[in-house]
C-alpha positions as CSV (number, residue, x, y, z in Angstrom):
1,M,-11.0,-40.7,-8.1
2,K,-11.5,-43.4,-5.6
3,L,-11.2,-47.1,-5.8
4,G,-14.7,-48.4,-6.0
5,F,-15.8,-47.4,-9.3
6,I,-12.6,-47.2,-11.1
7,K,-11.4,-50.7,-10.0
8,Y,-14.6,-51.9,-10.9
9,F,-15.0,-50.1,-14.3
10,L,-11.4,-51.3,-15.4
11,I,-11.5,-55.0,-14.1
12,G,-14.9,-55.0,-16.3
13,I,-12.3,-53.6,-19.4
14,A,-10.1,-56.4,-18.8
15,I,-12.8,-59.1,-19.1
16,A,-14.8,-57.7,-21.8
17,A,-11.1,-57.8,-23.7
18,L,-10.7,-61.3,-22.9
19,V,-14.4,-62.8,-24.1
20,F,-13.7,-61.2,-27.4
21,M,-10.2,-62.7,-27.7
22,S,-12.1,-66.0,-26.4
23,C,-14.6,-65.7,-29.3
24,A,-12.3,-65.0,-31.9
25,E,-10.2,-68.4,-31.5
26,D,-10.2,-71.2,-29.6
27,I,-7.8,-71.6,-26.8
28,T,-6.2,-74.8,-25.6
29,G,-4.0,-75.9,-22.7
30,Q,-4.0,-74.6,-18.9
31,K,-4.6,-70.7,-17.9
32,N,-1.8,-68.9,-16.4
33,Q,-2.7,-67.0,-13.0
34,N,-2.1,-63.6,-13.1
35,N,0.8,-62.0,-11.4
36,P,0.6,-58.6,-9.7
37,P,2.6,-55.7,-11.0
38,E,5.6,-54.7,-9.2
39,T,5.8,-50.6,-8.4
40,T,9.1,-48.4,-7.8
41,V,9.4,-45.1,-6.0
42,F,11.9,-42.2,-6.5
43,V,12.8,-38.3,-5.8
44,Q,14.3,-35.6,-8.1
45,A,17.7,-35.8,-6.5
46,D,19.8,-38.3,-5.0
47,T,19.2,-37.3,-1.8
48,L,15.9,-35.9,0.0
49,N,15.9,-32.1,0.7
50,L,15.0,-32.0,4.4
51,T,14.4,-28.2,4.3
52,Q,12.0,-28.1,1.1
53,S,8.3,-28.7,2.1
54,V,7.3,-28.8,-2.0
55,Q,8.6,-32.3,-3.4
56,T,8.2,-33.3,-6.8
57,I,7.9,-37.3,-6.7
58,Y,8.4,-40.1,-9.5
59,W,6.9,-43.7,-9.8
60,D,6.7,-46.4,-12.1
61,G,5.1,-50.2,-12.4
62,K,6.4,-53.3,-14.1
63,D,4.2,-56.2,-15.0
64,A,5.7,-59.3,-16.3
65,D,2.8,-60.9,-18.2
66,G,0.8,-57.8,-18.9
67,F,0.9,-53.9,-18.7
68,I,0.6,-51.1,-16.2
69,I,-2.7,-49.0,-17.0
70,G,-2.4,-46.8,-14.0
71,F,-1.5,-46.2,-9.9
72,Y,-3.0,-45.5,-6.7
73,Y,-1.4,-43.4,-4.4
74,T,-1.5,-42.3,-0.8
75,W,-0.6,-39.8,2.1
76,A,-2.4,-41.7,4.9
77,N,-0.1,-43.6,7.5
78,N,-2.5,-46.5,7.8
79,P,-4.6,-45.9,4.5
80,A,-8.3,-47.2,4.4
81,P,-9.9,-48.0,0.8
82,D,-11.2,-44.4,0.2
83,D,-7.6,-43.1,0.7
84,W,-5.9,-44.2,-2.2
85,I,-6.1,-41.6,-5.4
86,W,-6.5,-42.9,-8.7
87,T,-3.9,-41.5,-11.5
88,T,-2.3,-42.3,-14.7
89,A,0.5,-40.0,-14.3
90,R,3.9,-40.9,-13.3
91,K,4.9,-38.0,-11.2
92,N,3.4,-34.9,-9.2
93,T,4.4,-32.2,-7.3
94,F,3.0,-32.0,-3.9
95,A,3.1,-28.9,-1.2
96,L,3.6,-30.7,2.0
97,Q,2.2,-28.6,5.0
98,I,4.6,-27.7,8.0
99,T,2.8,-28.5,11.1
100,G,5.6,-28.8,13.5
101,A,9.4,-28.2,13.9
102,D,10.2,-31.0,12.3
103,T,7.5,-33.1,9.8
104,S,7.7,-36.0,8.4
105,Y,5.1,-37.9,5.5
106,R,5.0,-41.1,4.1
107,F,4.1,-41.2,0.4
108,Q,2.5,-44.9,-0.9
109,V,1.8,-45.8,-4.3
110,K,1.0,-49.2,-5.8
111,A,0.8,-50.1,-9.7
112,V,-2.2,-51.6,-11.3
113,D,-2.1,-54.0,-14.5
114,N,-4.6,-54.8,-17.1
115,N,-6.2,-57.1,-15.1
116,G,-7.1,-55.0,-12.2
117,A,-4.4,-56.6,-10.0
118,E,-2.8,-54.3,-7.8
119,D,0.6,-54.5,-6.2
120,P,0.4,-55.9,-2.7
121,T,3.4,-54.3,-1.4
122,P,3.3,-50.6,-2.3
123,A,6.5,-49.0,-3.0
124,M,7.0,-46.5,-0.2
125,Q,8.7,-43.1,0.4
126,V,9.4,-41.0,3.9
127,F,9.7,-37.5,3.6
128,P,11.3,-35.7,6.9
129,I,10.3,-32.1,6.1
130,K,12.8,-29.9,8.5
131,N,11.1,-26.5,9.1
132,S,12.7,-23.4,8.6
133,P,11.9,-19.6,10.5
134,P,10.7,-17.1,8.5
135,S,12.7,-14.2,7.7
136,I,11.3,-10.2,7.6
137,S,13.0,-7.0,6.8
138,W,12.1,-3.4,6.4
139,T,11.0,-1.6,3.1
140,T,12.3,1.7,1.9
141,L,8.7,3.2,2.7
142,S,9.3,1.9,6.5
143,T,12.0,4.9,7.2
144,I,10.6,6.9,9.6
145,P,11.4,10.9,10.3
146,D,12.7,11.9,13.8
147,T,9.7,13.3,14.6
148,T,6.3,12.7,13.8
149,F,2.5,13.3,15.2
150,T,0.6,10.6,16.4
151,V,0.8,8.2,13.6
152,A,3.2,6.2,12.5
153,S,3.5,3.6,9.4
154,F,5.5,0.4,9.1
155,V,6.0,-1.5,5.8
156,W,7.8,-4.8,5.8
157,S,8.8,-7.8,3.9
158,A,8.6,-11.4,4.7
159,S,9.0,-14.8,3.7
160,D,9.8,-18.7,4.4
161,V,11.8,-21.1,2.1
162,D,8.6,-23.6,3.5
163,G,6.6,-21.0,1.4
164,D,5.2,-17.5,2.0
165,T,1.6,-19.1,3.3
166,T,3.3,-20.9,6.5
167,I,4.0,-17.5,7.7
168,S,0.9,-17.3,10.6
169,I,1.0,-13.8,12.2
170,F,3.4,-11.2,12.8
171,E,4.0,-10.2,16.2
172,Y,4.9,-6.4,17.2
173,S,5.6,-4.4,19.9
174,L,5.9,-0.6,20.9
175,D,8.7,0.2,23.1
176,D,10.0,-3.1,24.5
177,T,10.3,-6.5,23.8
178,T,8.1,-8.4,26.1
179,N,4.6,-6.8,25.6
180,W,4.1,-8.5,22.1
181,R,0.3,-8.1,20.1
182,S,-0.2,-10.2,16.8
183,I,-1.7,-9.5,13.6
184,S,-2.4,-11.7,10.4
185,G,0.5,-13.3,8.7
186,I,-0.8,-11.9,5.4
187,K,-0.2,-8.3,6.3
188,R,2.7,-6.3,5.2
189,Q,2.0,-3.0,6.9
190,L,0.5,-1.7,10.0
191,I,-0.2,2.1,11.1
192,L,-0.2,3.1,14.8
193,N,-2.0,6.3,16.3
194,A,-3.1,7.3,19.2
195,D,-5.6,4.7,20.0
196,S,-2.4,2.2,19.7
197,G,-0.4,3.7,22.6
198,L,1.4,6.4,20.3
199,T,1.6,8.9,22.9
200,A,4.0,11.8,23.3
201,G,7.6,10.9,23.8
202,N,10.7,8.6,22.4
203,H,9.7,5.8,20.7
204,A,10.9,2.5,19.0
205,F,9.0,-0.2,17.0
206,Y,9.7,-3.9,17.2
207,I,8.3,-6.8,14.9
208,R,8.9,-10.6,13.9
209,A,7.4,-13.0,12.1
210,V,6.1,-16.4,13.5
211,D,5.2,-19.7,11.2
212,V,2.8,-22.4,11.7
213,A,5.6,-24.4,13.5
214,D,5.9,-21.3,15.9
215,A,9.4,-20.6,14.8
216,R,10.0,-17.1,15.1
217,S,12.2,-14.7,12.5
218,P,14.8,-12.3,13.8
219,I,13.3,-9.1,15.6
220,I,13.7,-6.2,13.6
221,R,13.5,-2.2,14.7
222,M,12.5,0.9,13.8
223,P,14.6,3.3,14.1
224,E,17.0,0.4,13.1
225,D,19.7,2.1,15.1
226,P,19.5,0.5,18.2
227,S,20.6,3.7,19.9
228,K,18.0,5.8,18.8
229,F,14.4,6.8,18.9
230,W,11.6,8.6,17.1
231,Y,10.0,11.6,18.5
232,V,5.9,11.7,18.5
233,R,4.4,14.8,19.5
234,E,0.4,15.6,20.1
235,P,-1.2,17.4,17.7
236,R,-2.4,20.8,18.8
237,G,-5.7,22.4,17.7
238,R,-7.6,21.8,14.5
239,Y,-5.7,23.5,12.0
240,L,-2.3,22.2,10.2
241,L,0.0,24.9,9.2
242,I,2.9,22.8,6.4
243,D,6.1,24.3,5.7
244,D,6.5,23.3,2.4
245,F,9.0,26.1,1.5
246,A,12.9,25.5,1.3
247,D,13.7,29.2,1.5
248,E,13.3,31.0,4.5
249,S,14.8,34.3,3.8
250,N,14.3,37.9,2.7
251,S,14.3,36.8,-0.7
252,S,11.3,34.8,-0.3
253,S,9.5,37.1,2.4
254,Y,10.1,35.0,5.3
255,P,7.2,32.6,4.8
256,D,7.5,31.2,7.7
257,A,7.3,33.7,10.1
258,F,4.2,35.3,7.6
259,Y,2.6,32.3,8.0
260,K,3.0,31.7,12.1
261,S,2.3,35.4,12.8
262,L,-0.8,35.1,10.6
263,L,-2.3,32.4,12.7
264,D,-0.6,33.5,15.6
265,S,-2.8,36.4,15.7
266,L,-6.5,34.9,13.9
267,L,-7.1,31.6,15.5
268,P,-7.4,32.7,19.0
269,L,-10.1,35.1,18.2
270,Y,-12.0,31.7,17.5
271,G,-10.4,29.7,20.3
272,Q,-8.4,27.7,17.9
273,D,-4.8,26.6,18.1
274,Y,-2.6,25.3,15.2
275,S,0.4,22.5,14.7
276,Y,3.4,23.8,12.4
277,W,4.7,20.9,10.5
278,N,7.9,21.2,8.4
279,I,7.5,18.6,5.7
280,E,10.9,19.9,3.8
281,E,12.6,18.5,6.7
282,Q,10.2,15.6,8.5
283,F,8.4,14.4,5.3
284,P,7.5,10.6,5.8
285,T,8.3,7.9,3.2
286,S,5.0,6.5,3.8
287,V,2.1,8.2,1.5
288,V,-0.1,6.5,3.9
289,Q,1.8,8.0,7.0
290,F,1.4,11.6,5.6
291,T,-2.4,11.0,4.7
292,Q,-3.4,9.6,8.2
293,T,-1.4,12.6,9.6
294,L,-3.2,15.0,7.9
295,K,-6.7,13.4,8.7
296,L,-5.5,14.2,12.6
297,F,-6.5,17.8,11.5
298,D,-10.0,19.9,10.0
299,R,-8.0,22.6,8.2
300,I,-4.8,22.9,6.3
301,I,-2.6,25.6,5.2
302,W,-0.3,24.3,2.8
303,Y,2.6,26.8,1.3
304,T,5.3,25.7,-1.2
305,D,7.5,27.2,-3.5
306,F,8.4,25.8,-7.0
307,I,6.9,22.1,-7.5
308,Q,7.6,19.8,-10.1
309,Q,5.4,16.9,-11.0
310,S,7.9,14.5,-9.3
311,D,8.3,16.1,-6.2
312,P,7.7,13.4,-3.7
313,H,5.5,16.2,-1.7
314,F,3.4,17.0,-4.3
315,I,2.7,13.2,-5.2
316,G,1.6,12.8,-1.6
317,A,-0.6,15.9,-2.2
318,Q,-2.2,14.4,-5.0
319,V,-3.2,11.2,-2.9
320,A,-3.8,12.5,0.7
321,I,-5.8,15.9,-0.4
322,P,-8.4,14.1,-2.2
323,Q,-9.4,11.7,0.8
324,C,-8.9,14.9,3.4
325,R,-11.7,16.5,1.3
326,N,-13.8,13.1,1.5
327,D,-13.6,13.5,5.1
328,S,-14.6,17.3,5.0
329,I,-11.2,18.9,5.6
330,K,-10.7,22.1,4.4
331,I,-7.7,23.4,2.5
332,I,-5.5,26.5,1.5
333,Y,-3.2,25.5,-0.8
334,T,-0.4,27.8,-2.3
335,V,2.2,26.8,-4.8
336,K,4.4,27.8,-7.7
337,F,4.6,26.2,-10.6
338,N,7.9,24.9,-12.2
339,Q,8.7,25.5,-15.8
340,G,7.0,22.9,-18.0
341,F,4.6,21.9,-15.6
342,G,2.0,19.5,-16.5
343,A,3.3,18.8,-19.9
344,Q,2.2,15.0,-19.2
345,G,-1.1,13.9,-17.7
346,N,-3.2,16.2,-15.8
347,P,-1.2,16.4,-12.6
348,L,-3.6,18.9,-11.1
349,E,-6.6,16.6,-11.5
350,F,-7.2,16.7,-7.3
351,T,-7.2,20.5,-7.2
352,P,-9.9,22.9,-8.5
353,V,-7.7,24.3,-11.3
354,D,-8.7,22.9,-15.2
355,S,-5.1,23.7,-16.2
356,L,-2.4,26.2,-16.6
357,G,-2.1,29.2,-18.8
358,A,0.9,31.5,-19.7
359,S,3.7,32.5,-17.6
360,F,3.7,35.9,-16.0
361,R,6.4,38.7,-14.2
362,V,4.3,40.4,-11.4
363,N,6.1,43.3,-10.2
364,P,6.0,45.0,-7.0
365,N,3.1,46.9,-6.3
366,S,0.7,45.2,-8.8
367,L,-2.9,44.8,-8.1
368,Y,-4.8,41.3,-7.7
369,Y,-8.7,42.6,-8.1
370,V,-11.7,40.4,-6.9
371,D,-13.4,38.2,-10.1
372,S,-16.9,39.2,-10.4
373,D,-17.7,35.6,-10.4
374,F,-16.8,35.5,-6.8
375,Q,-19.3,38.4,-5.9
376,N,-22.0,37.0,-7.5
377,T,-21.1,33.4,-5.6
378,F,-21.0,35.2,-2.2
379,P,-22.9,38.0,-2.4
380,G,-22.3,38.9,1.3
381,I,-18.4,38.7,1.2
382,Q,-16.3,41.5,0.5
383,L,-12.9,40.7,-0.4
384,P,-10.2,43.2,0.0
385,E,-8.2,44.3,-3.1
386,L,-4.3,42.5,-2.5
387,R,-0.6,44.1,-3.9
388,S,2.2,42.1,-4.4
389,S,4.9,43.2,-1.6
390,N,7.9,45.7,-2.0
391,P,10.7,45.6,-3.4
392,F,10.1,41.8,-4.6
393,V,9.2,40.6,-8.1
394,L,7.4,37.9,-8.8
395,L,8.6,35.9,-11.8
396,G,7.1,32.9,-13.4
397,L,3.6,33.1,-12.4
398,Y,1.4,30.5,-14.4
399,G,-2.5,31.8,-14.9
400,L,-5.0,29.3,-13.9
401,R,-8.1,27.6,-15.6
402,P,-10.5,26.9,-13.4
403,K,-12.7,23.5,-13.5
404,T,-16.3,23.8,-13.7
405,G,-17.9,24.7,-10.5
406,S,-14.6,26.2,-9.1
407,V,-15.0,29.8,-8.7
408,P,-12.6,32.3,-9.4
409,M,-11.3,34.7,-6.8
410,Y,-8.5,36.5,-8.0
411,H,-6.8,38.2,-11.3
412,F,-3.6,39.7,-11.6
413,D,-4.0,43.1,-13.4
414,E,-1.5,42.7,-16.4
415,P,-0.9,46.1,-18.1
416,N,0.1,44.0,-21.4
417,S,-2.5,42.0,-21.7
418,N,-6.7,42.4,-22.0
419,D,-6.7,38.9,-20.7
420,D,-5.7,39.6,-16.9
421,P,-4.7,36.1,-15.7
422,L,-6.4,34.3,-13.0
423,F,-4.1,33.3,-9.9
424,I,-6.0,32.3,-7.2
425,M,-9.7,30.3,-7.0
426,I,-12.0,28.2,-4.8
427,G,-13.2,24.8,-5.4
428,K,-16.3,22.9,-4.1
429,N,-16.8,19.6,-3.0
430,D,-18.9,17.4,-4.9
431,N,-19.8,15.0,-2.0
432,T,-20.3,17.8,0.8
433,N,-21.5,20.8,-1.8
434,E,-19.2,23.0,0.3
435,Y,-16.5,25.3,-1.2
436,D,-13.2,23.6,0.8
437,F,-10.1,24.4,-1.2
438,V,-8.5,27.7,-1.8
439,M,-5.9,27.2,-4.5
440,A,-3.4,29.7,-4.9
441,G,-0.9,30.0,-7.8
442,T,1.2,32.8,-6.2
443,P,2.9,33.0,-2.8
444,L,0.5,34.9,-0.5
445,N,3.0,36.0,1.9
446,Q,3.9,38.2,-1.2
447,L,0.5,39.6,-1.7
448,D,0.7,41.8,1.4
449,G,1.4,45.1,-0.4
450,N,-1.8,46.8,1.4
451,N,-1.4,44.8,4.6
452,N,-4.5,42.6,4.2
453,V,-3.7,39.3,3.5
454,A,-4.6,38.3,7.3
455,E,-8.2,40.2,6.2
456,L,-8.5,37.5,3.6
457,F,-7.7,34.6,5.8
458,R,-10.1,35.6,8.3
459,I,-12.9,35.9,5.5
460,I,-12.0,32.3,4.3
461,I,-11.7,30.9,7.6
462,E,-14.8,32.7,9.4
463,D,-17.2,33.3,6.3
464,I,-16.4,30.2,3.9
465,F,-14.8,27.7,6.2
466,Q,-16.3,28.2,9.1
467,P,-14.0,27.9,12.3
């Protein structure tokens, strides 16, 4: 509160008290003149902390012929009457803003006695604040694979002993330390893409923090090893083939070779090409980078072996696939569920699947037939019957229960059951009203006993998704 009102209010109270006392009894003798109070100021420690911009200050006052009713304080060097702030407290904590490499602040305080008299010689303390440069370091989410597409995400932490709010900007540079660009000091993440200059070839990323006094942190680099770079390759075509299968061998029917051969023969029919991404080897630690990479494409074909709920690739799928579908990206996703999958929560919320059924054993040459609901929903499309390949036995395949709105595609002809399990379905996008997500709970590369999985893909790509 400013001096004007408070000062005269307090003086009024003091005068009223004197009038009351004078009415109570007669006063004889000569009235003594009121003496102003004395003020002292001190800090918590014996010496000032020159590097700390937050200071706790204590003050007090004495009055030889009365008592202290409060104080006025100011940080102004040459204070005007309105610069003084009223308080009845005897301490306070102040955040002193850093405005240069070194900054000095002058604190003044004066006591006020019960007669409204102010200390004519306010107590004063100078606070020399020495600026400290900020610090910056990488988080674990910034570890980057040795090869990426034209998307890279960087996440860092930064701090300043003078207060994190003193970090004004971050300066970053791609491939050198001479051409710096700046972003806000409140950011802790940056995504680079082709528009940011992320082109095919080797790259390195540099960043540093800058505070309000223009002090800079040391530069950090990604990759952290100064002798290494990461390689960027540009996307080929609108299709992305994601290899999430750890085993490329005869026992798994060589899924990499199967899907590559399938797309090599199919996509040129539509003038399309595809990019291949082995996320078993090149999965980014940042889910943001993973999601933004998927969004470089319009169609995604993702095949994986057994998955667990704790698998980081599956966790990434839960985040990335809904965002991709919101961007009208269409997906074929083939998985095998590990034992106990889905015991907690609803990890398949992002898929057309409501829940898992029982586990089944699929012997060689077993039939997968088309569900009648699919024929009714897509009357002009004739799906081929599929058969499991020889000589492989598929163990631990879980039947799928569709969500409302999902359309069953293929059932397994289980000879020992009256309720044949559903293994493949297609989901509908609520936003676009298009069927955009084929989900298979069985490896499609091992259902080519009739040599017609390529025909199934042709129908999905041409008749349902449209190339």
